[in-house]
C-alpha positions in Angstrom: 0.2 0.0 -0.1 1.4 3.5 -0.9 0.1 6.6 0.7 0.8 9.8 -1.1 0.1 13.5 0.2 -0.2 15.8 -2.8 -1.4 19.3 -3.3 -3.1 20.4 -6.4 -3.0 24.1 -7.5 -6.5 25.1 -9.2 -8.5 28.1 -9.8 -5.5 30.0 -8.0 -5.9 27.9 -4.8 -3.8 25.0 -3.2 -6.0 22.0 -2.4 -4.4 19.1 -0.6 -5.5 15.7 -0.9 -4.3 12.1 0.2 -4.0 9.1 -2.4 -4.1 5.8 -0.8 -3.0 3.2 -3.4 -3.8 -0.6 -3.1 -3.3 -1.1 -6.9 -7.1 -1.6 -7.4 -9.2 -0.6 -10.2 -11.7 0.9 -8.1 -11.2 4.2 -6.3 -13.3 5.8 -3.4 -13.1 9.5 -3.4 -14.3 11.0 0.1 -15.5 14.4 1.0 -15.5 15.5 4.7 -17.9 17.4 6.7 -17.5 21.1 7.7 -15.9 20.0 10.9 -15.8 16.4 10.7 -12.5 15.3 9.2 -10.8 12.1 7.9 -9.0 11.3 11.3 -12.7 11.1 13.0 -14.5 7.7 13.4 -16.9 7.6 10.4 -14.0 8.4 8.2 -11.5 6.5 9.6 -13.4 3.1 9.7 -14.8 3.9 6.3 -11.5 4.2 5.1 -10.3 1.2 6.8 -13.4 -0.6 5.2 -12.4 0.5 1.8 -8.7 -0.6 2.4 -10.0 -4.1 3.7 -11.7 -4.5 0.5 -8.4 -3.4 -1.2 -10.0 -0.2 -2.7 -8.0 2.9 -3.4 -8.9 5.8 -1.5 -8.6 9.5 -2.0 -9.3 12.2 1.0 -9.9 15.7 -0.4 -8.7 18.1 2.5 -10.6 21.3 1.5 -11.3 23.9 4.3 -14.2 26.3 4.9 -15.3 28.9 7.5 -18.0 28.2 9.9 -20.1 30.9 7.8 -20.4 28.8 4.9 -23.9 27.8 5.5 -24.8 31.4 5.2 -24.5 31.3 1.6 -27.2 30.0 -1.0 -26.7 26.2 -1.6 -26.2 26.9 -5.2 -23.1 29.0 -4.2 -21.9 26.5 -1.5 -22.1 23.8 -4.4 -20.1 25.8 -6.8 -17.6 26.6 -4.4 -16.9 22.8 -3.4 -16.9 21.8 -7.0 -14.3 24.0 -7.9 -12.2 22.6 -5.2 -13.0 18.8 -5.7 -13.4 18.4 -9.7 -9.5 19.3 -10.3 -8.6 16.5 -8.0 -11.1 14.0 -9.3 -9.9 14.8 -13.0 -6.1 14.7 -11.9 -6.4 11.3 -10.3 -8.6 9.7 -13.0 -6.3 11.0 -15.7 -3.1 9.6 -13.8 -4.6 6.2 -13.0 -6.1 3.4 -15.0 -9.2 3.2 -12.7 -12.2 1.4 -14.0 -14.7 2.3 -11.5 -15.5 5.3 -9.1 -17.2 5.5 -5.9 -17.9 8.3 -3.6 -18.7 8.7 0.0 -19.4 12.1 1.7 -20.7 13.5 5.1 -22.9 16.2 5.8 -21.4 19.1 3.7 -19.5 16.7 1.8 -22.8 15.1 0.5 -23.5 18.3 -1.2 -21.2 18.1 -4.2 -22.2 14.4 -4.5 -25.9 15.0 -4.7 -26.0 18.6 -6.4 -23.1 18.1 -8.5 -21.8 14.5 -9.4 -25.3 12.8 -9.4 -26.2 15.1 -12.2 -23.0 14.3 -14.2 -23.7 11.4 -16.8 -19.7 10.6 -16.3 -20.6 9.0 -12.8 -23.7 7.6 -13.6 -22.7 4.0 -12.5 -20.7 5.2 -9.3 -21.9 4.0 -6.2 -22.6 6.8 -3.6 -22.4 6.5 0.2 -24.1 9.5 2.0 -23.5 9.7 5.6 -26.2 12.3 7.2 -27.2 14.1 4.2 -28.7 17.6 4.7 -32.2 16.7 3.8 -33.6 20.1 5.1 -32.5 21.6 1.9 -35.4 20.8 -0.6 -32.9 20.7 -3.7 -31.0 17.9 -1.9 -34.3 16.1 -1.2 -35.5 16.6 -4.8 -32.3 15.4 -6.6 -32.3 12.3 -4.4 -35.7 11.5 -5.6 -34.8 11.5 -9.0 -31.2 10.3 -9.1 -30.6 6.6 -10.4 -27.3 6.1 -8.7 -27.0 3.0 -6.3 -26.9 4.8 -3.1 -26.5 4.1 0.7 -27.8 6.8 3.0 -27.0 6.6 6.7 -28.7 9.1 9.1 -29.7 9.2 12.7 -33.1 9.5 14.2 -32.1 12.6 16.4 -30.1 14.4 13.7 -31.8 17.9 12.6 -31.8 16.5 8.8 -33.8 13.4 9.5 -37.1 14.3 8.2 -39.4 11.2 8.4 -41.7 12.3 5.5 -38.7 12.7 3.3 -37.0 9.5 4.3 -40.3 7.7 3.4 -40.4 9.2 0.1 -36.8 8.3 -0.7 -37.3 4.5 0.5 -39.6 4.0 -2.3 -36.6 4.5 -4.8 -35.4 0.9 -5.6 -31.9 2.3 -6.0 -31.7 3.7 -2.4 -30.8 1.7 0.5 -31.4 3.6 4.0 -30.1 2.8 7.3 -31.6 4.6 10.2 -29.5 4.7 13.4 -32.0 5.0 16.4 -31.2 7.9 18.9 -28.1 8.9 16.8 -27.3 12.7 16.2 -25.6 14.4 13.3 -22.3 12.7 14.1 -24.2 9.1 14.3 -23.6 9.1 18.1 -25.9 8.5 20.8 -27.9 11.2 22.7 -27.8 11.3 25.4 -24.1 10.3 25.2 -23.5 6.8 25.9 -19.9 5.5 24.9 -20.7 1.6 24.2 -24.2 2.4 22.2 -22.0 5.0 20.1 -19.5 2.3 19.3 -22.3 -0.2 18.5 -23.7 2.5 16.1 -20.5 2.9 14.4 -20.2 -1.1 14.0 -23.8 -0.8 12.4 -22.7 1.7 9.9 -19.6 0.1 8.9 -21.1 -3.1 8.2 -23.9 -1.4 6.3 -21.1 0.4 4.0 -19.2 -3.0 4.0 -22.4 -5.0 2.5 -23.1 -2.1 0.2 -19.9 -2.0 -1.6 -19.6 -5.8 -2.0 -22.9 -5.7 -3.7 
């Protein structure tokens, strides 16, 4: 396994990324949350799950201020697109990958849903959406129309868990939804409970592992 820390200059901006290579023909691009980064449990163990299945992994290390959600969703989408697209293009140009997969959490699900799911280039790519931002109507509407094989994981106590929207999405045959009881936006238990949070993490990783093996 080879791990490379790289920096790409695009749109007059330096965007660092980590490329973990197993020599596989499948690569998973990961997009972090606003303050939920790759060293935190959901990404640490999602990465381990991908490596366990011998996939290559790319972590994109973008960084935004806390006030990003004051912007219109279209502007947020464009901002992240300008950061992640050059890295995706560079990795795919430099390597002979036959398949791509994408995994994002929270903020990181925005470019997946509002951009990549609308791009025919990735129509066969699997999508893993951890705690997607379903309060945004355009996010919900895109999920209703998308044809990608998609896994959604969300907590029952997440502010973005909206039962009526979840029920509508569940009717999509290409969608698999895992709801974690009593879990918040970090997919941890509320009130805090260590053993139950670890159990929830185990459920999430089993769902991810099963999904990518389909």
